[in-house]
N, C-alpha and C positions, 0 to 999 in steps of 0.2 A: 847591754852591748861590752863584749868585751874588748879589754887591752893589751897590746903586746908588754911582753917583760921589757923592763928600760934595755938591756942588754940583746934585746930581739930585733929594738926599733929600726936601728940605723941598716942590721940586716934585712930587715923587709924592705924596706925603702931603696935600697941598692939592687935589689932582687925587682922588684917593682920598674924599677927605672932599668934595668940590665933585658929586662924580659920585654921593654918596647912597648907599656902597657900606657904611657904618658904620652905616647904617640899623638898630637893633636888632628892630624889631617887623617881621616878613615878612609881607606882605598887608597894608600899612597903607594907610589909605584916600590918602594923597597917594603918588603914585609915586616912586622915586628917579630922579633926574636921568639916570642913564647909560640910560634906556629912551628920552628924548628925543633924546640924541644920538647913540646908537648906533643908533634908526631913520632920525634924517637922513642920518648916514653910510653905510647901507646902501641908501636911496633913492638918495642920489648916484651910487654905485658900481652900480647898477642901470640907471639912466639911462644913466652913461657904457659899459656894457658892450654895452647893448643897441646903442647908438649904433655901438659899435665895431665889433659883430658885423653890421651892417646895412649901415655904408658903407664896411668895407674886406672886407666877403664873409671874415668869416672863420670857418672851420669849428667849431662848437661841439660838442662830446662832450655825447650825451644820457647821463644818470644814474637812479638809481632815483629823486632826488629831483625831476625834472622832471614835470609836472600838465600836464594837457591842456591847459590854460587857466588863466589868473595868479584868484588866489580875489578876492573882491569887499572882503573887508575888508584895510585898508593895514596896511602893517609896524608902524606905532606904537601902532595898535589890537590888531593880533595878540600884541604882546609884552607890552603891559598886560594883555590876558588872558591870557597865559603866567604872568606874576607874578602877577596877581589869585588866581588859583585853583590853581596849582600850589604856591605858596606857599615860593617857592625863593628861596635870599639872592641879593641883588640882584649879588653878586660873578661870579655865575652866568650872567651875559649878560656879562662880560669874558671870561671863562673860555671861553664858549661862541663868543665870537667868534675867540680864539684856534684854537680847534677846526675854527670853519670855516675859518679862513686854511692851515691846515695840509691841509685836503680840498680846498681849493681851489689848491695847488700841483699835481697834476695837468695835464700838457698837455690843452688843451682845453678846460677846467673853468671856468665864470665864473659868477658869482651874476648871476641875471636874475630876474624877476617870476615864472617858470614853478617854479623851483627855493628864492628864497631861504625862503619861509614853511617849508617842510619843512626844510631846513638849519637854521633858528631852533630849530625844536621839539626836533629832534633834539640839536643841541650843546648846549640849555637843560638837555634832562633827563641828558644825560651827565654834566653839570658836576655837576648837583644831586645825583646819583649817587655821585660822587667827592668832593665837599665838603661837602654838608650833612651834617646828622647824622639828620635822616629826609626820607622820599621815601615816593613813591607809587608803585603799577606801572605797569606799562605801558599798561596797559586804562584808566588814570585818564588817563595822559598823552594817551592816543590821541583821548579825549573833548575834552582840553582844547586839543588841537590841530588837533580837527574831520577826523581821520582814524581807519582803521579799526586797532584792537591788532596786526593782521597786519602791517597797515604799518608801524604804528611799529616791531615787533620787527626787521620787515627793514631800514627805515632806519637803526636805531642798529648793527646787526652791521656794515652797508655801511660806515659812518663809520667806526669801530672797526677794522675791518680794514683801512682805506684809510689811516688815521692811524697806521696798526701801533700801536694802543692806546698811544699817547704823549699820556699825559692829565697826566702833571706838567708843572706849570709855573714857571719858578723867579721869584724875586723881579723882575730887570732886566726879563724879558719882559712879567711881569703889570703891570710899573711903565710900560712904555713903552707897552702898550696902553692902560694909563689916561691917558697922556697926549696920545695920540693924540684918543681921544675927547674930552677936554678942550678942544683945538685947534679941534674943530669949534665950538663955541661961541663961538669968537672969530672964526672964518672965516665963518659965517653967522649969527652974533648970535641962536642960537634963544631963546627966552623960557623960563624955569624958574620956580618949579616948575612939575609937570605937575598937573592935579587933573583926570582923566577916566579913566571907567572903560574864478669868477677873476677877486676885487674888484681893480679897475683899482689903484687906490691901495696895498690892501693885501696884494697875492699876492705880495709880498716883504717884507713887513713887519717878520718877524722877524729880517731883517738889517739893519735902519735903526737891570689902583687890584697915637749913641740910635737904637732900632729903631722904624722908622715902622709906622702903622698896615697899609700896603701890604705890608710885608716881613714883618711879623706871620703876616699871612694868608697868604703864599705860603710862610713856611717851614711853616704847619701845613699845607699843601699840600702839603709834599715829604715831611712827615712821616707821610703815610697809606698 
């Protein structure tokens, strides 16, 4: 298990708390800040990727996550819906981002408006099953995500096999993703808290949320 360098431990802990990953009540009325920052991050990545695919005529590989058209529901609202009805822990969204990143390492695979929603629901569901004490069945998650149970099952299996079932995330990696999301607030001055009901930058993210709260979380994940 990796450890954060001493000068980064405090920053990681602050990011963990700031993102709302220490919220004790699942499904609280105030959505954790991680939803806002992650949605901003993904919105920007989708826009950049679609420009790249259009301007540079990059060939995109179609996957089971691609839909025929983009859903009407925006990324932020979709994540709020997932959090509200799945009652998963906020850390599932950071873990889900790690899984999405690992999935997007495949050649020619990018996150776009046609696949981001399915990637989100699938990665968060897998994260919830991996780290949460309690979770629902796929029939319930399918209703939350607005897809069929059969499709939910198919998406879950595809993502798991494509990332070679690499679900464990060490403290160093988890901390880096927390810090990257926290940086989103500085760059784009996103307001908080929220009260509402191929990532271009992240495709190579893993190479770049005293024991801190983030470290204790990651240790618990590794112990599963």
